LOMARLO-947925 format. One record per residue (C-alpha): residue in three letters; z, x, y. Coordinates in steps of 0.1 Angstrom, whole numbers, plus 5000, padded with zeros to 4 digits. Layout:
ALAZXY...
***
This chain:
UNK231119899302UNK230019569300UNK231719539336UNK229219729353UNK226519429359UNK229419159361UNK231219079388UNK234518879390UNK234518529409UNK236118569446UNK238118309438UNK239918539408UNK240018829432UNK241318659458UNK243918539437UNK244618919422UNK245119029459UNK248618749462UNK249718939427UNK250419259416UNK248619259387UNK244719149389UNK245518949355UNK243218689331UNK244418379321UNK245218359278UNK241418409261UNK240218049244UNK241218009205UNK239118189183UNK236817959161UNK236318109127UNK233018249138UNK234618459158UNK236918539132UNK234318579106UNK232318859133UNK235719049142UNK235919099102UNK232319209096UNK232519419132UNK235419619108UNK233619639085UNK230519739099UNK232920009119UNK234220119089UNK231120119073UNK230920549073UNK234520519054UNK233520299030UNK230120429020UNK231520759017UNK234220608992UNK231920448972UNK229520688971UNK232420968963UNK233520718933UNK230520678920UNK229420998918UNK232721068902UNK232320808878UNK229020998869UNK230421268861UNK233221168841UNK230120948823UNK228821268815UNK231421448801UNK232321178778UNK231421238746UNK229120898730UNK230220668703UNK228320448682UNK229620138667UNK228119928634UNK229019598621UNK228919468587UNK229519078589UNK231218968554UNK232318588551UNK235218428531UNK232918168505UNK235017818503UNK232817748476UNK234117808443UNK232417888411UNK234817758382UNK233817778344UNK237517698336UNK240617628353UNK241417988365UNK242917868395UNK246117758373UNK246018128368UNK245018278407UNK244018058426UNK241618128454UNK241518168492UNK241817898516UNK240217968546UNK242117868570UNK243418068602UNK246618178585UNK245018338553UNK242318498579UNK244618668596UNK245818778567UNK242718928552UNK242419108587UNK244919248581UNK244319408549UNK241119488560UNK243119728585UNK246019818562UNK246920168554UNK246020148515UNK242520008519UNK241820238549UNK243220538528UNK240620458502UNK237720458525UNK239620798535UNK239420898497UNK235820778491UNK234420878519UNK236121248520UNK237221148562UNK239821438553UNK237221698557UNK235821548588UNK236821698621UNK236621368641UNK239421238622UNK241021488609UNK242421688643UNK243922018623UNK239922088618UNK239122068653UNK239222378679UNK242222328700UNK241422228736UNK241622478769UNK242922298790UNK245222118767UNK246922468756UNK246522548797UNK248422278806UNK251122278779UNK253722538796UNK254822598755UNK251422828751UNK252223098776UNK256223088787UNK259023218765UNK261623008745UNK264223118763UNK262323008797UNK261422688778UNK265122608772UNK266022698805UNK263622448819UNK265122168793UNK261022168776UNK262022058739UNK260122288716UNK258622198686UNK260422308653UNK258222358618UNK259722258593UNK258722428560UNK256522228540UNK254822238508UNK251222168499UNK251721838490UNK253321758517UNK250621878539UNK248121688522UNK250121358526UNK251021398562UNK247421518567UNK245921248552UNK248421008572UNK247121108602UNK243621078593UNK244020698583UNK245520648617UNK242720818633UNK240120618610UNK242020288621UNK241820338653UNK237920348651UNK237820038629UNK237619678644UNK238319408626UNK237919048642UNK236918668631UNK234718428658UNK236218138667UNK236017828642UNK234218068617UNK235218198582UNK233218528590UNK234718848594UNK233219158616UNK234119508606UNK233119738629UNK233220128634UNK232820338665UNK232620728660UNK230520988673UNK227720958645UNK225220618641UNK224820678605UNK228720758599UNK229520438615UNK227020238591UNK228420448567UNK232120378572UNK231720008579UNK229719958546UNK232020138525UNK235319938539UNK233319608531UNK232219708498UNK236219848494UNK237319538503UNK235119318476UNK236219568446UNK239619508464UNK239519158457UNK238119148424UNK240619448411UNK243619178426UNK242018958404UNK241619128374UNK244919238377UNK246718898383UNK244818808352UNK245519048331UNK249419078340UNK249218658334UNK247318738298UNK250018978291UNK252818698301UNK250818468287UNK250818658254UNK254618778250UNK255618428259UNK253518248233UNK255318498211UNK258518388221UNK257618028218UNK256418048184UNK259618238174UNK261617918190UNK258817638172UNK260017808142UNK263217838145UNK263417498158UNK261117308128UNK263317538106UNK266517368123UNK265417018116UNK264217078081UNK267617238078UNK269916928093UNK267316688071UNK268416818039UNK271816838049UNK272416578058UNK269716408031UNK267616198056UNK264516148039UNK261616018059UNK259915768037UNK257415698068UNK256615838102UNK259015588115UNK261715498093UNK264115658063UNK264615618029UNK267715458032UNK266415228061UNK263515138038UNK265915048010UNK268214878033UNK265714638043UNK264414618006UNK268014497995UNK268814278022UNK264914118014UNK265914077977UNK269513947990UNK267813708010UNK265513577985UNK268313597958UNK270613377981UNK267413117982UNK267113097946UNK270613097946UNK270712787964UNK268112637950UNK269712637917UNK273012507926UNK271212247944UNK269312137909UNK272412217886UNK274611997911UNK271611707907UNK271811727870UNK275811717868UNK275511407890UNK272911247869UNK274511387835UNK278211197850UNK275910857854UNK273510937825UNK270710927836UNK268911237822UNK265811107821UNK265211187860UNK266211537857UNK262911747871UNK263711997845UNK263811707816UNK261211577828UNK259211957833UNK259812017796UNK256811967771UNK259511917738UNK261011617756UNK257911467769UNK256611507732UNK259911377717UNK259311067747UNK255611007740UNK257211017698UNK260310807709UNK257610537726UNK255510507698UNK258510447671UNK259510207695UNK256509997698UNK256410037659UNK259909897655UNK258909657682UNK256109577660UNK258009557627UNK260809337643UNK257609077654UNK256509097618UNK259709127595UNK263009057612UNK266309297619UNK266409257585UNK263409397571UNK264109757556UNK261109907573UNK262809807605UNK266009947592UNK263710317586UNK262410257623UNK265510227637UNK266710567618UNK263810747629UNK264010607667UNK268010737668UNK266711067654UNK264311117681UNK266711007705UNK269711267690UNK267211547697UNK266111447733UNK269511477745UNK270211757721UNK267111917744UNK268611757773UNK272011947770UNK270212267763UNK268312227794UNK271412157817UNK273112427800UNK270412617814UNK270612507850UNK274212617852UNK273512967833UNK270813007860UNK273412907884UNK275913177872UNK273213457872UNK272213367904UNK275413377919UNK275813777900UNK272713867917UNK273713747950UNK277013967947UNK275014257929UNK272814247961UNK275714217990UNK277314487971UNK274314707972UNK273514588009UNK277214728020UNK276515048004UNK273115088015UNK274714998052UNK277415258051UNK275415498041UNK272215418068UNK275315438092UNK275915798083UNK272415838082UNK271415728114UNK274615878131UNK273216238118UNK269616148135UNK271216118169UNK271516488164UNK268516538143UNK266516358172UNK267616608198UNK266816888172UNK263316758169UNK262916708209UNK263517078216UNK260817148185UNK258716918202UNK259017038233UNK258717438219UNK255717298206UNK254117138235UNK254517428253UNK253117648226UNK250117448231UNK250017478264UNK250117848266UNK247417928240UNK245717668263UNK245817888290UNK245818238269UNK242118088257UNK241217978295UNK243118328313UNK240718558286UNK237518378286UNK237918398329UNK237918808326UNK234318858327UNK234018538352UNK236118668377UNK234218668416UNK235218748446UNK236918528476UNK234318698505UNK230818848500UNK228619028525UNK225918858547UNK225319138569UNK225219528560UNK225919748593UNK222619908605UNK222420198623UNK222120208655UNK220520428679UNK222020348716UNK225620458723UNK228320168726UNK230520398745UNK230320498774UNK228520178785UNK226720368814UNK225720048830UNK228719868829UNK231020118839UNK229020208868UNK229119828877UNK232519818875UNK232920168894UNK231020058921UNK233219688921UNK236719888924UNK234620158947UNK233619868974UNK237319708968UNK239120068972UNK236820119005UNK237619809018UNK241119849013UNK241320139032UNK239120019060UNK241719759058UNK244319969060UNK242420179087UNK242119909109UNK245719789104UNK246820189115UNK244520169142UNK246020209172UNK243520219199UNK240820009223UNK237319959216UNK236319639239UNK237319559275UNK238119269258UNK240519349236UNK242319529262UNK242019219284UNK243818989255UNK246519239251UNK247619329288UNK246219069303UNK244219359327UNK240819279343UNK238519529325UNK236319699348UNK234119889328UNK233220149300UNK232520459310UNK230320619288UNK231321009272UNK228421239278UNK227121459246UNK226721839250UNK223121799245UNK222921559278UNK225521829298UNK223522139285UNK226822379299UNK227422159325UNK230521979334UNK230821589339UNK231721609377UNK228421829380UNK226621629359UNK227321319381UNK225721489407UNK222221619386UNK221721289373UNK222721029401UNK220220769385UNK222120809348UNK223720539330UNK226920739334UNK226820759372UNK225720389367UNK229020309352UNK231220489375UNK229220249405UNK230019979384UNK233620069383UNK234320119416UNK232119799426UNK233819559404UNK237119689417UNK236519639452UNK233819309446UNK235518999467UNK238619179480UNK238619139519UNK239819409533UNK238219629504UNK241119899494UNK240920199511UNK243220379488UNK243220409454UNK245320539426UNK243820669391UNK246120689366UNK246520679327UNK249320689301UNK249021019286UNK246921319289UNK243321419278UNK242321029289UNK239621189312UNK241321089341UNK240721399368UNK237121409352UNK236420999366UNK238421029400UNK236621379409UNK233521249391UNK233720919411UNK234421099442UNK231421299444UNK229221039429UNK230420779462UNK230121119487UNK227021219475UNK225820859488UNK226920909524UNK227620589531UNK231220639532UNK233320929542UNK235520989505UNK239021189502UNK239821329472UNK243621409465UNK244721539435UNK248121439435UNK249121569401UNK251521849415UNK252321999380UNK248422069374UNK245422259392UNK242722149370UNK239822029400UNK239522369414UNK238522509379UNK236922239370UNK234822319398UNK234122619388UNK234422789424UNK234423139428UNK235423159460UNK239923219465UNK241822899458UNK242322709497UNK245322589503UNK246522329485UNK248621989488UNK252022189478UNK251822409511UNK251522099534UNK254321919520UNK256422259516UNK255522329553UNK253222639548UNK250422459564UNK251022289598UNK248421989585UNK246521839559UNK243821899572UNK244022239569UNK243922179536UNK241321969532UNK238122159511UNK234621969517UNK232522019485UNK228822169497UNK227321979466UNK228321619473UNK229921649507UNK233121579496UNK236321619513UNK238821719485UNK243021849484UNK243722029455UNK246822139439UNK247922529429UNK250322369402UNK253022579406UNK255622369430UNK258622279416UNK260922009426UNK257421769426UNK259121419428UNK261221519463UNK258221659474UNK256021329468UNK258521119487UNK258521309515UNK257521229548UNK254621419546UNK253221279516UNK253520929540UNK251921099568UNK249121199549UNK248920869536UNK248620709571UNK246620949589UNK243820969561UNK243220599560UNK242220639601UNK240220929589UNK238020819558UNK236620499543UNK238120569510UNK240620749491UNK241120829456UNK244620989445UNK244321149412UNK248021109397UNK249921229364UNK250221039335UNK252420739336UNK254220799303UNK254721169310UNK256021189342UNK257220899368UNK255321069399UNK252420799390UNK255020529404UNK255820719431UNK252320789446UNK251520419438UNK253220329468UNK250720519492UNK247720319472UNK246319969475UNK245719959439UNK245420129408UNK242720189382UNK244820249352UNK242520479323UNK242020419287UNK240720679264UNK238420459240UNK239520449203UNK241920669212UNK244920559236UNK247620399213UNK248020049219UNK251820079221UNK251220319251UNK249220149269UNK251619859267UNK254620049278UNK252520179308UNK251619859317UNK255519719313UNK256120039338UNK254019919364UNK254919579363UNK258919659371UNK257819899396UNK255519579411UNK253019809415UNK249819639419UNK246919739385UNK243419659397UNK242419639365UNK241419889333UNK238720109329UNK237720259295UNK236720629291UNK234720869272UNK233320539252UNK230720689225UNK227620439233UNK225920459199UNK228420429176UNK230020149199UNK226919949197UNK226619989157UNK230119799162UNK227819519175UNK230619389199UNK227919179215UNK228619299251UNK226919579276UNK227519859250UNK226019669222UNK222819679238UNK222620029249UNK220020119222UNK217319869245UNK218119979277UNK219820309274UNK215820479283UNK216320289316UNK218320509328UNK217420829335UNK218721159332
***
């Protein structure tokens, strides 16, 4: 409708007469802002759908939220304590936990294991709780209604291929076991165990229908977990103690047997240990060897002395013998000899050699010397005897040494096996001592066991349900609803096949937009038809839109078109209403004579639209068939608007032959001479080809497009057909425009500002 107050430039109008169509130049490339505005307009255009879908989704979400059973979550917090309190080295028996990632994940698996959850089920009596025991809950009527097995005969189920539940007879114990397993699974589903990143803590959470029950279960599972750790350690310690006790008993027997084997071996081989490092034979061998060395040394000394004595004896030098010198008897005899020799010297010097006293002294000296010789001989014989004795002793010691060597070799050979037996006995003894020490540590640690975890926060009773999270769910539902609504809006836009603005039409089919004609509401019509309303309200927006279309079409064209054909792509686009309303409005103005020709020979809508009670006048078919002598006989003047009209009866066959007849050409030629403007109301182009035939009798053709309704593909097909037939198309008019709705879309054209100037027009 923006074409009402816009006028094309004269140059453009002049170009339109030299071409079949009044085309427009290609639109300039749209910038991003224009694209954004187009998107926003599309969203605003579908705002009703978007708001409706969002509200519907939110209402459904609220209804679902009210149907959901609220659940309450309670969380107990544990920590794996890496610190250890150890009185003795119990870790040699069972080590504490090393809180790395793998160990923590293992503890999480233990907390959710069926064994530990089963203990909780038994401790809390959860098999009697309907929340976890489905067998105690009443059957859901909706489920029974949906399940065909509850109301259909077995043979029908078999025919439909629906499997039937086979009831297997179970004992009471099997039934209780299955029921307990089902309860354990339900409790596990309500349990959540997690470990925060880079932390030794473990969160135990239960989500149930009762807040107190959730807290009780979380605390109960935490206590059971700590007790289970202690029991595991006690069991491990007990098993270790039993095993150590058995092993110690076995080791004692082994040590006893090994030591007895060592002793028996010693006795069998006569291995007597004289000290910690040597046996008796080794000690004797050493002593005999020492004695032999000493005897050989003594023999060497005696032999040396004997050789000396023998050599001196051969030279007669007994006095130099050490043994002689050492003899006390010889020393006394030598002293006596010395005294006698002094006295002999005195006697000789006093009495001479022949004195009897000299002879007596000489005899005494010889006697002393004889005794000395006898003593020397005795000493020499003694030295020889000493050599013999020393040699005998050495020989005896050598014999003893050889005997001891033989015995020692036998003992040493036996000690090889003895040492093996001693090593076995020693290893058994050491192992026994180690096990005895470990046994003492294990038995002393039984009363000092501590769990590897501790509770740092008990589960508290929560007053606020954790499920459903109404705000979060409603927020998500709102976001999803908006996304769904936008998706549907986009889909509707993609599926939309109509035009809403003249700019859109101009870009696609490159024809001038002549204007937008508003749709009249029932409130404005008040029971009247649009062709009657245009006369009763000539200053209305509807009438002004019609004038604007005509002015835009004829502005700047010299000469102005006298014959105008009005057509559309499909029926129902307001073609007849538009043409008749425009004809009556222009005729009512009185400044030109107007002839309206209803050229759609297949219908007779005009006479019914005027609601005339008069008999139907001669029609266009009467003239074309020759029933009426001239076309003037078929002209009917509308008294209300002074409009001349030629209507049809709608009962004619072979329409195209009549439209191509000479009488039709006569009518067109003569009417131009008598009227200032001729308006041809032609049939839709896509329905029949009559409009193409009638277009040669018109100076230009106006194509009507119904706002938001006419398919774009249909309009493009219509333009293609008209251009192939070289029909001059003056422009496009958009009809039945909902101005309020169009203004809400914000296209920025005339209709978009209807709310501002709508009161300017009078009804």
